C-alpha positions as CSV (number, residue, x, y, z in Angstrom):
1,X,16.0,11.6,-0.8
2,X,16.5,7.8,-0.5
3,X,13.5,5.5,-0.1
4,X,14.0,2.2,1.6
5,X,11.6,-0.6,0.8
6,X,11.2,-4.1,2.1
7,X,11.5,-7.0,-0.3
8,X,8.7,-9.6,-1.0
9,X,8.8,-13.3,-0.4
10,X,7.1,-13.8,-3.8
11,X,9.1,-13.1,-6.9
12,X,8.7,-13.1,-10.7
13,X,10.7,-15.9,-12.3
14,X,13.0,-15.7,-15.3
15,X,14.7,-12.6,-16.6
16,X,17.5,-11.9,-19.1
17,X,20.6,-13.9,-19.2
18,X,23.0,-13.4,-16.3
19,X,25.3,-13.4,-14.5
20,X,24.4,-11.0,-11.8
21,X,27.1,-8.4,-11.1
22,X,26.8,-7.4,-7.4
23,X,29.7,-5.0,-7.7
24,X,27.6,-2.9,-10.0
25,X,24.7,-2.6,-7.7
26,X,23.9,0.3,-5.4
27,X,25.9,0.4,-2.2
28,X,28.9,-1.4,-3.7
29,X,30.7,-1.4,-0.3
30,X,28.4,-4.3,0.6
31,X,30.1,-6.7,-1.9
32,X,31.9,-8.8,0.7
33,X,28.6,-9.5,2.5
34,X,26.8,-10.2,-0.7
35,X,29.5,-12.6,-1.8
36,X,29.5,-14.3,1.6
37,X,25.7,-14.9,1.6
38,X,25.7,-16.0,-2.1
39,X,28.4,-18.6,-1.4
40,X,26.5,-19.9,1.7
41,X,23.2,-20.2,-0.1
42,X,24.7,-22.0,-3.1
43,X,26.4,-24.5,-0.7
44,X,23.1,-25.0,1.1
45,X,21.3,-25.6,-2.1
46,X,23.4,-28.7,-2.7
47,X,21.5,-30.4,0.1
48,X,17.8,-30.1,-0.6
49,X,16.8,-31.5,2.8
50,X,18.9,-29.0,4.6
51,X,17.5,-26.3,2.4
52,X,14.0,-27.4,3.4
53,X,14.8,-27.3,7.1
54,X,16.8,-24.1,7.2
55,X,14.4,-22.1,5.0
56,X,11.3,-23.7,6.4
57,X,9.9,-24.7,3.0
58,X,7.0,-26.7,2.0
59,X,7.3,-29.5,-0.6
60,X,5.8,-27.2,-3.2
61,X,8.4,-24.5,-2.5
62,X,11.5,-26.7,-2.3
63,X,12.4,-27.3,-5.9
64,X,12.1,-23.7,-6.9
65,X,14.1,-22.5,-3.9
66,X,16.9,-25.0,-4.6
67,X,17.1,-24.1,-8.3
68,X,17.1,-20.3,-7.5
69,X,19.7,-20.5,-4.7
70,X,22.0,-22.8,-6.7
71,X,22.1,-20.4,-9.6
72,X,22.6,-17.1,-7.7
73,X,25.9,-16.5,-9.5
74,X,24.8,-17.3,-13.1
75,X,21.0,-17.4,-13.2
76,X,18.7,-15.0,-15.1
77,X,18.4,-11.5,-13.7
78,X,15.9,-8.7,-13.9
79,X,15.5,-5.2,-12.2
80,X,14.7,-5.6,-8.5
81,X,11.6,-3.6,-8.7
82,X,10.2,-6.0,-11.4
83,X,11.5,-9.1,-9.7
84,X,9.4,-8.7,-6.6
85,X,5.6,-9.3,-6.6
86,X,3.0,-9.2,-3.9
87,X,0.9,-6.5,-2.4
88,X,3.4,-3.6,-2.2
89,X,5.0,-4.2,-5.6
90,X,1.6,-4.8,-7.3
91,X,0.5,-1.4,-6.0
92,X,3.7,0.2,-7.1
93,X,3.3,-1.5,-10.5
94,X,6.7,-0.3,-11.8
95,X,6.3,-2.0,-15.2
96,X,3.5,0.4,-16.1
97,X,5.4,3.5,-15.3
98,X,7.0,5.6,-18.0
99,X,10.8,5.9,-18.5
100,X,11.1,9.0,-16.4
101,X,9.4,7.5,-13.4
102,X,11.4,4.3,-13.7
103,X,14.7,6.3,-13.8
104,X,13.5,8.2,-10.7
105,X,12.9,4.8,-8.9
106,X,16.4,3.8,-9.9
107,X,17.9,6.9,-8.5
108,X,15.9,7.1,-5.2
109,X,14.6,3.6,-4.2
110,X,16.6,0.9,-2.5
111,X,15.0,-2.5,-1.9
112,X,16.4,-4.2,1.2
113,X,16.9,-7.9,0.6
114,X,18.2,-10.5,3.0
115,X,20.9,-11.9,0.7
116,X,22.0,-8.7,-1.1
117,X,21.3,-5.9,1.4
118,X,19.8,-2.8,-0.1
119,X,19.9,-2.8,-3.9
120,X,18.8,-0.2,-6.4
121,X,15.3,-0.5,-7.9
122,X,16.8,-1.0,-11.3
123,X,19.7,-3.3,-10.2
124,X,19.5,-6.6,-12.1
125,X,19.2,-9.3,-9.4
126,X,18.6,-13.1,-9.6
127,X,15.6,-14.8,-7.9
128,X,16.4,-16.3,-4.5
129,X,14.9,-17.7,-1.4
130,X,16.0,-16.2,2.0
131,X,14.1,-14.3,4.7
132,X,15.4,-11.9,7.3
133,X,15.0,-14.4,10.1
134,X,16.7,-17.4,8.6
135,X,19.9,-18.9,10.1
136,X,22.1,-20.2,7.3
137,X,24.9,-22.6,8.0
138,X,28.3,-21.0,7.6
139,X,27.0,-17.5,8.2
140,X,26.7,-15.4,11.3
141,X,23.2,-14.3,12.2
142,X,21.9,-12.0,9.4
143,X,21.5,-9.1,11.7
144,X,25.1,-9.4,12.8
145,X,26.3,-9.9,9.2
146,X,24.4,-6.9,7.8
147,X,23.5,-4.3,10.3
148,X,26.7,-2.4,10.9
149,X,27.8,-2.7,7.3
150,X,24.5,-1.5,5.9
151,X,24.4,1.5,8.3
152,X,27.9,2.5,7.4
153,X,27.2,2.2,3.7
154,X,24.1,4.3,4.0
155,X,26.0,7.0,5.8
156,X,28.7,6.9,3.1
157,X,26.1,7.7,0.4
158,X,25.1,10.9,2.2
159,X,21.4,10.6,1.1
160,X,20.3,13.8,2.7
161,X,17.0,12.4,3.8
162,X,15.7,8.8,4.1
163,X,12.1,7.7,3.9
164,X,12.0,4.3,5.6
165,X,9.1,2.1,4.5
166,X,10.7,-1.2,5.6
167,X,9.3,-3.7,8.0
168,X,10.9,-3.9,11.4
169,X,12.7,-7.2,10.5
170,X,14.6,-5.4,7.7
171,X,15.2,-2.2,9.7
172,X,17.1,-4.6,12.0
173,X,19.3,-5.6,9.1
174,X,20.5,-2.1,8.6
175,X,19.2,0.8,10.7
176,X,19.4,4.3,9.1
177,X,22.4,6.1,10.6
178,X,21.4,8.3,13.5
179,X,23.1,11.4,11.9
180,X,21.0,11.1,8.7
181,X,17.6,12.9,8.8
182,X,14.9,10.2,8.3
183,X,11.3,9.3,8.8
184,X,9.8,5.9,9.4
185,X,6.3,5.4,7.9
186,X,3.5,3.4,9.5
187,X,0.1,3.0,7.9
188,X,-3.0,3.8,10.0
189,X,-6.7,4.4,9.7
190,X,-8.2,7.8,10.2
191,X,-8.9,6.7,13.8
192,X,-5.2,5.9,14.3
193,X,-5.5,2.1,14.1
194,X,-2.4,0.5,12.7
195,X,-2.9,-1.7,9.6
196,X,-1.0,-4.8,8.9
197,X,-1.6,-6.5,5.5
198,X,-3.1,-3.3,3.8
199,X,-0.1,-1.2,4.9
200,X,1.9,-2.8,2.0
201,X,-0.6,-1.6,-0.6
202,X,-0.5,2.0,0.9
203,X,3.3,2.1,0.8
204,X,3.4,0.8,-2.8
205,X,0.9,3.4,-3.9
206,X,2.8,6.2,-2.1
207,X,6.1,5.3,-3.9
208,X,4.2,5.1,-7.2
209,X,2.8,8.6,-6.7
210,X,6.3,9.9,-5.8
211,X,7.8,8.4,-9.0
212,X,5.0,9.9,-11.1
213,X,5.3,13.4,-9.6
214,X,9.1,13.4,-8.8
215,X,9.0,16.2,-6.2
216,X,12.3,17.6,-4.8
217,X,12.3,16.4,-1.3
218,X,15.2,17.0,1.1
219,X,13.5,16.9,4.5
220,X,10.6,15.6,6.5
221,X,8.9,19.1,6.2
222,X,9.2,19.2,2.4
223,X,7.8,15.6,2.2
224,X,4.8,16.7,4.4
225,X,4.3,19.8,2.2
226,X,4.3,17.7,-1.0
227,X,1.9,15.2,0.6
228,X,-0.5,18.0,1.6
229,X,-0.4,19.5,-1.9
230,X,-1.0,16.0,-3.5
231,X,-4.0,15.1,-1.3
232,X,-2.1,12.5,0.7
233,X,-2.7,12.4,4.4
234,X,0.7,12.1,6.0
235,X,0.9,13.0,9.7
236,X,3.9,13.9,11.7
237,X,3.8,11.8,14.9
238,X,6.1,14.1,16.7
239,X,9.7,13.6,17.9
240,X,9.6,9.8,17.4
241,X,10.7,10.1,13.8
242,X,7.5,8.4,12.7
243,X,5.1,9.6,10.0
244,X,1.6,8.2,9.9
245,X,0.2,7.5,6.4
246,X,-3.5,7.6,6.8
247,X,-5.6,5.3,4.5
248,X,-9.0,3.7,4.5
249,X,-9.0,0.1,5.6
250,X,-10.7,-1.9,2.8
251,X,-14.0,-3.6,3.4
252,X,-13.6,-7.3,3.9
253,X,-15.0,-9.3,1.0
254,X,-18.1,-11.5,1.6
């Protein structure tokens, strides 16, 4: 099984000494696109005002974004699953997992970033600033740059079954191949109401549970069977390819 996660806008700074080695990351066939985006972002970082405009940054965000994008090739790196912060990755809390669980994440989880495409959870990546909707000078639209290449590379890995936990924006940067069995997860309440912000927490918690239990999953049916045994309410939404992950909506704080 392969699990596809979205990235997070927020990232943990620092890491061990680089440089990043994109050719060593998961899906190495994406190296041409990774190099193309890296070069364009480094060129953009040479013009802070253009960086602000293109990436729609506040004054507070600008210096960090320029620094990170200017050093994509030689800046500090850390495992992708540790680099990202925010609701989903806080719920996953990979740093607190034991070595077996972390190795499982490395083998099964791919985090889909805008500049790198899907990378392995343990691939050592630099910090960066780029969202799925950005239009970077010198690059085609990111959807046009990535979509076909990512889909082809996913097919080449022959993952058997793909559990897609990405947001729609990142699905657009690399749809799962039609011939690969897959399921797209949406998070809902018991009444079927879709959740927005809290869906990230539920997805992170689901991946953490998978990493802890490390079940052998090769199909939608085996995933549903595991979820039922583990007390996780995962509903098959029918022929749409969607699974509903049922969770309680948190009570708003006073």
